[in-house]
DSSP file (Angstrom, degrees, kcal/mol; ACC not computed):
  #  RESIDUE AA STRUCTURE BP1 BP2  ACC     N-H-->O    O-->H-N    N-H-->O    O-->H-N    TCO  KAPPA ALPHA  PHI   PSI    X-CA   Y-CA   Z-CA
    1    1 A X              0   0    0      0, 0.0     3,-0.1     0, 0.0     0, 0.0   0.000 360.0 360.0 360.0 138.4   34.5  155.9   67.1
    2    2 A X        -     0   0    0      1,-0.1     2,-0.1     0, 0.0     3,-0.1  -0.239 360.0 -86.2 -68.2 160.3   30.7  155.8   66.8
    3    3 A X        -     0   0    0      1,-0.1    -1,-0.1     2,-0.1     2,-0.1  -0.411  52.8-103.4 -65.0 142.9   28.4  155.8   69.8
    4    4 A X        -     0   0    0      1,-0.1     3,-0.4    -3,-0.1    -1,-0.1  -0.413  17.8-129.3 -70.2 147.7   27.9  152.3   71.2
    5    5 A X  S    S+     0   0    0      1,-0.3     2,-0.5    49,-0.1    -1,-0.1   0.865 106.2  34.3 -60.6 -37.6   24.6  150.7   70.4
    6    6 A X  S    S-     0   0    0     45,-0.1    -1,-0.3    44,-0.0    49,-0.1  -0.861  90.1-145.8-120.3  92.1   24.2  149.9   74.1
    7    7 A X    >>  -     0   0    0     -2,-0.5     4,-2.2    -3,-0.4     3,-0.6  -0.280  17.9-123.9 -60.1 142.1   25.7  152.8   76.2
    8    8 A X  H 3> S+     0   0    0      1,-0.2     4,-3.0     2,-0.2     5,-0.2   0.868 110.0  58.2 -53.6 -39.5   27.3  151.7   79.5
    9    9 A X  H 3> S+     0   0    0      1,-0.2     4,-1.8     2,-0.2    -1,-0.2   0.883 108.7  45.3 -61.3 -37.7   25.1  154.1   81.5
   10   10 A X  H <> S+     0   0    0     -3,-0.6     4,-2.4     2,-0.2    -1,-0.2   0.887 112.6  50.1 -73.1 -38.7   21.9  152.4   80.1
   11   11 A X  H  X S+     0   0    0     -4,-2.2     4,-3.0     2,-0.2    -2,-0.2   0.892 109.0  52.5 -64.3 -39.3   23.3  148.9   80.7
   12   12 A X  H  X S+     0   0    0     -4,-3.0     4,-2.8    -5,-0.2     5,-0.2   0.931 109.3  49.6 -63.9 -41.4   24.2  149.9   84.3
   13   13 A X  H  X S+     0   0    0     -4,-1.8     4,-2.7    -5,-0.2     5,-0.2   0.935 111.7  49.5 -61.3 -44.2   20.6  151.1   84.8
   14   14 A X  H  X S+     0   0    0     -4,-2.4     4,-2.9     2,-0.2     5,-0.2   0.946 112.3  46.9 -56.6 -51.9   19.3  147.8   83.3
   15   15 A X  H  X S+     0   0    0     -4,-3.0     4,-2.7     1,-0.2     5,-0.2   0.925 114.4  46.7 -58.0 -47.2   21.6  145.7   85.6
   16   16 A X  H  X S+     0   0    0     -4,-2.8     4,-1.6     1,-0.2    -1,-0.2   0.929 115.0  45.6 -64.9 -44.8   20.7  147.7   88.7
   17   17 A X  H  X S+     0   0    0     -4,-2.7     4,-1.7    -5,-0.2    -1,-0.2   0.911 113.8  50.1 -63.8 -42.0   16.9  147.6   88.0
   18   18 A X  H  X S+     0   0    0     -4,-2.9     4,-2.9    -5,-0.2     3,-0.2   0.953 111.9  46.3 -60.3 -51.1   17.0  143.9   87.2
   19   19 A X  H  X S+     0   0    0     -4,-2.7     4,-2.4     1,-0.2    -1,-0.2   0.751 104.2  61.4 -72.0 -19.8   18.9  143.0   90.3
   20   20 A X  H  X S+     0   0    0     -4,-1.6     4,-1.0    -5,-0.2    -1,-0.2   0.942 112.8  39.9 -63.3 -43.9   16.6  145.1   92.5
   21   21 A X  H  X S+     0   0    0     -4,-1.7     4,-0.9    -3,-0.2     3,-0.4   0.935 115.7  50.3 -67.8 -45.9   13.8  142.7   91.2
   22   22 A X  H >< S+     0   0    0     -4,-2.9     3,-0.6     1,-0.2     7,-0.2   0.897 109.0  51.2 -60.5 -41.8   15.9  139.6   91.4
   23   23 A X  H 3< S+     0   0    0     -4,-2.4    -1,-0.2     1,-0.2    -2,-0.2   0.794 112.3  46.6 -68.8 -26.3   17.0  140.2   94.9
   24   24 A X  H 3< S+     0   0    0     -4,-1.0    -1,-0.2    -3,-0.4    -2,-0.2   0.569  90.6 107.1 -87.6 -10.6   13.4  140.8   96.0
   25   25 A X  S <X S-     0   0    0     -4,-0.9     4,-2.2    -3,-0.6     5,-0.4  -0.471  71.0-136.1 -75.3 138.2   12.2  137.6   94.2
   26   26 A X  T  4 S+     0   0    0      1,-0.2     4,-0.4    -2,-0.2    -1,-0.1   0.856 102.4  36.6 -61.7 -37.0   11.3  134.6   96.4
   27   27 A X  T  4 S+     0   0    0      2,-0.1     4,-0.5     1,-0.1    -1,-0.2   0.923 128.1  29.9 -82.9 -49.0   13.1  132.2   94.2
   28   28 A X  T  > S+     0   0    0      1,-0.1     4,-2.2     2,-0.1     3,-0.4   0.820 103.3  74.4 -83.6 -32.5   16.1  134.1   93.0
   29   29 A X  H  X S+     0   0    0     -4,-2.2     4,-2.8     1,-0.2     5,-0.2   0.882  95.6  48.2 -53.0 -50.6   16.7  136.4   95.9
   30   30 A X  H  > S+     0   0    0     -4,-0.4     4,-1.7    -5,-0.4    -1,-0.2   0.871 111.4  51.8 -60.8 -36.2   18.2  133.8   98.3
   31   31 A X  H  > S+     0   0    0     -4,-0.5     4,-1.3    -3,-0.4    -2,-0.2   0.942 114.8  41.1 -65.3 -48.2   20.6  132.5   95.6
   32   32 A X  H  X S+     0   0    0     -4,-2.2     4,-2.4     1,-0.2    -2,-0.2   0.904 112.1  54.0 -67.2 -41.7   21.9  136.0   94.8
   33   33 A X  H  < S+     0   0    0     -4,-2.8    -1,-0.2    -5,-0.3    -2,-0.2   0.877 112.0  45.7 -62.1 -36.6   22.1  137.2   98.3
   34   34 A X  H  < S+     0   0    0     -4,-1.7    -1,-0.2    -5,-0.2    -2,-0.2   0.781 118.2  42.5 -74.1 -26.4   24.2  134.1   99.2
   35   35 A X  H  < S+     0   0    0     -4,-1.3     2,-0.5    -3,-0.2    -2,-0.2   0.751 104.6  64.9 -94.7 -24.5   26.5  134.5   96.2
   36   36 A X     <  +     0   0    0     -4,-2.4     3,-0.2     1,-0.1    -1,-0.1  -0.883  43.4 168.3-110.8 122.9   27.2  138.2   96.0
   37   37 A X  S    S+     0   0    0     -2,-0.5     2,-0.5     1,-0.2    -1,-0.1   0.778  76.2  38.4 -97.3 -31.8   29.1  140.1   98.7
   38   38 A X     >  -     0   0    0      1,-0.2     4,-2.1     2,-0.0    -1,-0.2  -0.875  62.8-175.9-126.2  95.5   29.7  143.4   97.0
   39   39 A X  H  > S+     0   0    0     -2,-0.5     4,-3.0     1,-0.2     5,-0.2   0.912  82.3  53.0 -64.2 -45.1   26.8  144.6   94.9
   40   40 A X  H  > S+     0   0    0      1,-0.2     4,-2.0     2,-0.2    -1,-0.2   0.912 112.7  45.9 -58.6 -38.8   28.4  147.8   93.5
   41   41 A X  H  > S+     0   0    0      2,-0.2     4,-2.4     1,-0.2    -1,-0.2   0.877 111.9  51.9 -68.9 -34.9   31.4  145.7   92.2
   42   42 A X  H  X S+     0   0    0     -4,-2.1     4,-2.7     2,-0.2     5,-0.2   0.916 108.8  50.8 -66.1 -41.8   29.0  143.1   90.9
   43   43 A X  H  X S+     0   0    0     -4,-3.0     4,-2.2     2,-0.2    -2,-0.2   0.897 109.6  50.8 -58.9 -41.7   27.1  145.8   89.0
   44   44 A X  H  X S+     0   0    0     -4,-2.0     4,-2.1    -5,-0.2    -2,-0.2   0.932 112.4  46.4 -60.8 -47.2   30.4  147.1   87.5
   45   45 A X  H  X S+     0   0    0     -4,-2.4     4,-2.3     1,-0.2    -2,-0.2   0.909 113.7  47.3 -64.1 -43.1   31.3  143.6   86.4
   46   46 A X  H  X S+     0   0    0     -4,-2.7     4,-2.8     2,-0.2     5,-0.2   0.827 109.6  53.9 -69.3 -33.3   27.8  142.9   84.9
   47   47 A X  H  X S+     0   0    0     -4,-2.2     4,-1.9    -5,-0.2    -1,-0.2   0.926 111.3  45.9 -65.1 -42.8   27.8  146.2   83.1
   48   48 A X  H  X S+     0   0    0     -4,-2.1     4,-2.3     2,-0.2    16,-0.3   0.894 112.9  51.5 -64.0 -40.5   31.1  145.4   81.5
   49   49 A X  H  X S+     0   0    0     -4,-2.3     4,-2.6     1,-0.2    -2,-0.2   0.956 112.6  42.6 -61.7 -51.9   29.9  141.9   80.7
   50   50 A X  H  X S+     0   0    0     -4,-2.8     4,-2.2     1,-0.2     5,-0.3   0.804 111.8  56.4 -69.0 -26.5   26.7  143.1   79.0
   51   51 A X  H  X S+     0   0    0     -4,-1.9     4,-2.6    -5,-0.2     5,-0.4   0.919 111.1  42.8 -65.8 -42.5   28.6  145.8   77.2
   52   52 A X  H  X S+     0   0    0     -4,-2.3     4,-1.7     3,-0.2    -2,-0.2   0.910 114.8  50.6 -69.4 -40.0   31.0  143.3   75.7
   53   53 A X  H  < S+     0   0    0     -4,-2.6    -2,-0.2    -5,-0.2    -1,-0.2   0.922 122.9  29.8 -61.0 -45.4   28.2  140.9   74.8
   54   54 A X  H  < S+     0   0    0     -4,-2.2    -2,-0.2    -5,-0.2    -1,-0.2   0.775 133.6  28.2 -91.7 -29.9   26.1  143.6   73.1
   55   55 A X  H  < S-     0   0    0     -4,-2.6    -3,-0.2    -5,-0.3    -2,-0.2   0.587  98.6-130.7-107.6 -13.4   28.7  145.9   71.8
   56   56 A X     <  -     0   0    0     -4,-1.7     2,-0.2    -5,-0.4    -1,-0.1  -0.089  53.0 -38.2  79.4 169.4   31.7  143.7   71.3
   57   57 A X  S    S+     0   0    0     -4,-0.1     2,-0.3    -5,-0.1     6,-0.1  -0.482  70.9 169.6 -66.9 130.6   35.2  144.6   72.6
   58   58 A X    >   -     0   0    0     -2,-0.2     3,-1.5     4,-0.2    -2,-0.1  -0.998  40.9-131.7-142.6 144.0   35.8  148.3   72.2
   59   59 A X  T 3  S+     0   0    0     -2,-0.3    -1,-0.1     1,-0.3     4,-0.1   0.738 108.4  52.9 -70.0 -18.3   38.6  150.5   73.5
   60   60 A X  T 3  S+     0   0    0      2,-0.1     2,-0.3    -3,-0.0    -1,-0.3   0.266 100.5  78.1 -98.4  12.7   36.2  153.1   74.8
   61   61 A X  S <  S-     0   0    0     -3,-1.5    -3,-0.1     1,-0.1   -13,-0.1  -0.798  92.8 -85.0-118.1 159.9   34.0  150.5   76.8
   62   62 A X        -     0   0    0     -2,-0.3     2,-0.5   -15,-0.1    -4,-0.2  -0.310  46.1-125.0 -58.4 147.4   34.4  148.8   80.1
   63   63 A X        -     0   0    0     -6,-0.1     2,-0.5    -4,-0.1   -14,-0.1  -0.841  14.5-149.7-102.0 128.0   36.5  145.6   79.8
   64   64 A X        +     0   0    0     -2,-0.5   -19,-0.0   -16,-0.3   -18,-0.0  -0.843  23.8 165.7 -97.3 129.0   35.0  142.4   81.1
   65   65 A X        +     0   0    0     -2,-0.5    -1,-0.1   -20,-0.0     2,-0.0   0.156  37.5 113.5-127.4  17.4   37.6  139.9   82.4
   66   66 A X        -     0   0    0    -21,-0.1     2,-0.4     1,-0.0    -2,-0.0  -0.238  59.3-138.5 -88.4 177.5   35.5  137.4   84.3
   67   67 A X     >  +     0   0    0      1,-0.1     4,-0.9    -2,-0.0     3,-0.1  -0.827  24.3 177.3-129.7  88.8   34.7  133.7   83.8
   68   68 A X  H  >  +     0   0    0     -2,-0.4     4,-2.2     1,-0.2     5,-0.2   0.823  66.3  66.9 -70.0 -29.3   30.9  133.5   84.6
   69   69 A X  H  > S+     0   0    0      1,-0.2     4,-2.4     2,-0.2     5,-0.2   0.943 100.3  46.6 -61.9 -51.6   30.4  129.8   83.8
   70   70 A X  H  > S+     0   0    0      1,-0.2     4,-1.1     2,-0.2    -1,-0.2   0.887 112.9  51.5 -57.6 -38.5   32.4  128.3   86.7
   71   71 A X  H  < S+     0   0    0     -4,-0.9     4,-0.3     1,-0.2     3,-0.2   0.899 112.7  45.1 -64.7 -39.9   30.8  130.7   89.1
   72   72 A X  H >< S+     0   0    0     -4,-2.2     3,-1.1     1,-0.2     5,-0.3   0.829 105.4  60.3 -75.0 -30.6   27.3  129.8   88.0
   73   73 A X  H 3< S+     0   0    0     -4,-2.4    -1,-0.2     1,-0.2    -2,-0.2   0.803 100.5  57.9 -62.4 -28.8   28.1  126.0   88.0
   74   74 A X  T 3< S+     0   0    0     -4,-1.1    -1,-0.2    -3,-0.2    -2,-0.2   0.609  92.8  88.1 -78.8 -11.3   28.8  126.4   91.7
   75   75 A X  S <  S-     0   0    0     -3,-1.1     2,-2.1    -4,-0.3   -44,-0.0  -0.533  88.9-112.9 -86.9 153.8   25.3  127.8   92.5
   76   76 A X        +     0   0    0     -2,-0.2     2,-0.3   -45,-0.1    -3,-0.1  -0.416  59.9 157.2 -81.5  66.2   22.3  125.7   93.3
   77   77 A X        +     0   0    0     -2,-2.1     2,-0.2    -5,-0.3    -2,-0.0  -0.734  17.3 177.2-101.3 142.8   20.5  126.6   90.0
   78   78 A X    >>  -     0   0    0     -2,-0.3     4,-1.7     1,-0.0     3,-1.1  -0.749  49.8 -87.4-128.3 175.1   17.8  124.6   88.4
   79   79 A X  H 3> S+     0   0    0      1,-0.3     4,-2.8    -2,-0.2     5,-0.2   0.867 125.0  59.0 -56.8 -37.7   15.7  125.2   85.3
   80   80 A X  H 3> S+     0   0    0      1,-0.2     4,-2.2     2,-0.2    -1,-0.3   0.827 103.7  53.0 -62.6 -29.2   13.1  127.2   87.3
   81   81 A X  H <> S+     0   0    0     -3,-1.1     4,-2.5     2,-0.2    -1,-0.2   0.920 110.9  45.2 -68.5 -44.6   15.8  129.6   88.3
   82   82 A X  H  X S+     0   0    0     -4,-1.7     4,-2.6     2,-0.2    -2,-0.2   0.929 113.6  50.6 -64.3 -44.4   16.8  130.2   84.7
   83   83 A X  H  X S+     0   0    0     -4,-2.8     4,-2.1     1,-0.2    -2,-0.2   0.929 113.2  44.6 -60.5 -45.8   13.2  130.6   83.7
   84   84 A X  H  X S+     0   0    0     -4,-2.2     4,-2.4    -5,-0.2     5,-0.2   0.884 111.4  53.9 -67.5 -36.1   12.4  133.1   86.4
   85   85 A X  H  X S+     0   0    0     -4,-2.5     4,-2.4     1,-0.2    -2,-0.2   0.931 110.1  47.3 -60.2 -44.7   15.7  135.0   85.6
   86   86 A X  H  X S+     0   0    0     -4,-2.6     4,-2.5     2,-0.2    -2,-0.2   0.856 109.7  54.0 -68.6 -34.7   14.6  135.3   82.0
   87   87 A X  H  X S+     0   0    0     -4,-2.1     4,-2.0     2,-0.2    -1,-0.2   0.942 112.6  41.9 -61.0 -48.5   11.1  136.5   83.0
   88   88 A X  H  X S+     0   0    0     -4,-2.4     4,-2.3     1,-0.2    -2,-0.2   0.882 113.4  53.8 -68.9 -36.0   12.5  139.3   85.1
   89   89 A X  H  X S+     0   0    0     -4,-2.4     4,-2.9    -5,-0.2     5,-0.3   0.920 108.2  50.4 -63.5 -42.6   15.1  140.1   82.5
   90   90 A X  H  X S+     0   0    0     -4,-2.5     4,-1.8     1,-0.2    -2,-0.2   0.915 111.6  47.6 -63.6 -42.3   12.4  140.4   79.9
   91   91 A X  H  X S+     0   0    0     -4,-2.0     4,-1.0     1,-0.2    -1,-0.2   0.913 116.0  44.0 -61.3 -42.5   10.3  142.7   82.1
   92   92 A X  H  X S+     0   0    0     -4,-2.3     4,-1.7     2,-0.2     3,-0.3   0.898 111.5  51.1 -75.8 -41.1   13.3  144.9   82.9
   93   93 A X  H  X S+     0   0    0     -4,-2.9     4,-2.6     1,-0.2    -1,-0.2   0.876 106.9  55.6 -62.8 -35.7   14.7  145.1   79.4
   94   94 A X  H  < S+     0   0    0     -4,-1.8    -1,-0.2    -5,-0.3    -2,-0.2   0.813 110.4  46.2 -66.4 -29.1   11.3  146.2   78.1
   95   95 A X  H  < S+     0   0    0     -4,-1.0    -1,-0.2    -3,-0.3    -2,-0.2   0.809 119.8  37.3 -80.3 -30.6   11.3  149.1   80.6
   96   96 A X  H  < S+     0   0    0     -4,-1.7     2,-0.3     2,-0.1    -2,-0.2   0.824 118.6  36.1 -92.5 -36.4   14.8  150.3   79.9
   97   97 A X  S  < S-     0   0    0     -4,-2.6     2,-0.0    -5,-0.2    -1,-0.0  -0.736  84.7 -97.9-119.2 162.9   15.2  149.8   76.1
   98   98 A X     >  -     0   0    0     -2,-0.3     4,-3.0     1,-0.1     5,-0.3  -0.297  51.7 -92.2 -71.6 169.9   13.1  150.1   73.0
   99   99 A X  H  > S+     0   0    0      1,-0.2     4,-2.7     2,-0.2     5,-0.2   0.859 123.0  49.3 -55.9 -46.2   11.6  147.0   71.6
  100  100 A X  H  > S+     0   0    0      1,-0.2     4,-1.7     2,-0.2    -1,-0.2   0.933 116.3  41.6 -62.9 -47.5   14.4  146.2   69.2
  101  101 A X  H  > S+     0   0    0      2,-0.2     4,-2.0     1,-0.2    -2,-0.2   0.890 113.8  52.4 -68.2 -39.1   17.2  146.5   71.7
  102  102 A X  H  X S+     0   0    0     -4,-3.0     4,-2.4     1,-0.2    -2,-0.2   0.914 108.5  50.9 -62.9 -42.3   15.2  144.8   74.4
  103  103 A X  H  X S+     0   0    0     -4,-2.7     4,-2.4    -5,-0.3    -1,-0.2   0.888 109.0  51.0 -64.2 -36.7   14.6  141.8   72.2
  104  104 A X  H  X S+     0   0    0     -4,-1.7     4,-2.3     2,-0.2    -1,-0.2   0.885 110.7  49.3 -65.9 -38.9   18.3  141.5   71.3
  105  105 A X  H  X S+     0   0    0     -4,-2.0     4,-2.1     2,-0.2    -2,-0.2   0.889 111.9  48.2 -65.2 -40.0   19.2  141.5   75.0
  106  106 A X  H  X S+     0   0    0     -4,-2.4     4,-2.6     2,-0.2    -2,-0.2   0.905 110.9  51.2 -67.5 -40.2   16.6  138.8   75.7
  107  107 A X  H  X S+     0   0    0     -4,-2.4     4,-2.4     2,-0.2    -2,-0.2   0.941 111.7  46.6 -64.0 -46.1   17.9  136.7   72.8
  108  108 A X  H  X S+     0   0    0     -4,-2.3     4,-2.5     1,-0.2    -1,-0.2   0.911 113.5  49.2 -62.7 -40.5   21.5  136.9   74.1
  109  109 A X  H  X S+     0   0    0     -4,-2.1     4,-2.8     1,-0.2    -1,-0.2   0.903 109.8  51.0 -64.2 -41.2   20.4  136.1   77.6
  110  110 A X  H  X S+     0   0    0     -4,-2.6     4,-2.6     2,-0.2    -1,-0.2   0.918 111.6  47.9 -63.3 -43.3   18.3  133.1   76.5
  111  111 A X  H  X S+     0   0    0     -4,-2.4     4,-2.3     2,-0.2    -2,-0.2   0.920 112.3  48.7 -64.1 -43.1   21.4  131.8   74.5
  112  112 A X  H  X S+     0   0    0     -4,-2.5     4,-2.6     2,-0.2    -2,-0.2   0.928 111.1  50.9 -60.4 -46.1   23.7  132.3   77.5
  113  113 A X  H  X S+     0   0    0     -4,-2.8     4,-2.7     1,-0.2     5,-0.2   0.909 108.8  51.4 -60.1 -43.1   21.2  130.6   79.8
  114  114 A X  H  X S+     0   0    0     -4,-2.6     4,-2.4     1,-0.2    -1,-0.2   0.924 110.9  48.5 -62.1 -41.3   20.9  127.6   77.4
  115  115 A X  H  X S+     0   0    0     -4,-2.3     4,-2.5     2,-0.2    -2,-0.2   0.923 112.3  48.7 -62.2 -42.9   24.7  127.3   77.4
  116  116 A X  H  X S+     0   0    0     -4,-2.6     4,-2.6     1,-0.2    -2,-0.2   0.919 111.9  48.1 -63.0 -43.2   24.9  127.5   81.2
  117  117 A X  H  X S+     0   0    0     -4,-2.7     4,-2.5     2,-0.2    -1,-0.2   0.881 111.4  50.6 -67.2 -37.8   22.2  124.8   81.5
  118  118 A X  H  X S+     0   0    0     -4,-2.4     4,-2.4    -5,-0.2    -1,-0.2   0.927 112.8  46.4 -63.9 -44.5   23.9  122.5   79.0
  119  119 A X  H  X S+     0   0    0     -4,-2.5     4,-2.6     2,-0.2    -2,-0.2   0.887 111.6  51.7 -63.4 -39.7   27.2  122.9   80.9
  120  120 A X  H  X S+     0   0    0     -4,-2.6     4,-2.5     2,-0.2    -2,-0.2   0.940 110.2  48.7 -62.1 -46.9   25.4  122.3   84.2
  121  121 A X  H  X S+     0   0    0     -4,-2.5     4,-1.8     1,-0.2    -2,-0.2   0.914 113.1  47.2 -60.4 -44.7   23.8  119.1   82.9
  122  122 A X  H  X S+     0   0    0     -4,-2.4     4,-2.1     1,-0.2    -1,-0.2   0.910 110.0  53.9 -64.0 -41.3   27.2  117.9   81.6
  123  123 A X  H  X S+     0   0    0     -4,-2.6     4,-0.7     1,-0.2    -2,-0.2   0.911 109.2  47.8 -58.0 -44.8   28.8  118.7   84.9
  124  124 A X  H  < S+     0   0    0     -4,-2.5     3,-0.5     1,-0.2    -1,-0.2   0.856 109.8  52.4 -67.0 -34.6   26.2  116.7   86.8
  125  125 A X  H  < S+     0   0    0     -4,-1.8    -1,-0.2     1,-0.2    -2,-0.2   0.893 109.7  50.2 -65.1 -40.7   26.7  113.7   84.4
  126  126 A X  H  <        0   0    0     -4,-2.1    -1,-0.2     1,-0.2    -2,-0.2   0.561 360.0 360.0 -79.5  -9.3   30.4  113.8   84.9
  127  127 A X     <        0   0    0     -4,-0.7    -1,-0.2    -3,-0.5    -2,-0.1   0.501 360.0 360.0 -72.7 360.0   30.3  113.8   88.7
């Protein structure tokens, strides 16, 4: 099997550096600190998530088995949270990956964020 485009070790570094910033951020920090109890386990899960998103399912890669949308719908997130998250993600991806790989990660994150925001808006309408 060929080497993955996004090696898990590099994705793990991205996840850890990103959440170091996010946890220190005045807007995002309180949301994450209230929602996450076990940061190492969260990093494992997010590394597997981004590995599957960017590399596709592979037998030699971590397996993601979560359901992120319901968990995010339960959080007090607004557009400014998503925008700030994407700003920090862009900064961190640019530091960890080359331009081409960082742009692909940002594009995927933007699409996921759009989906989450659409689901959140629909969820609020249906309440």
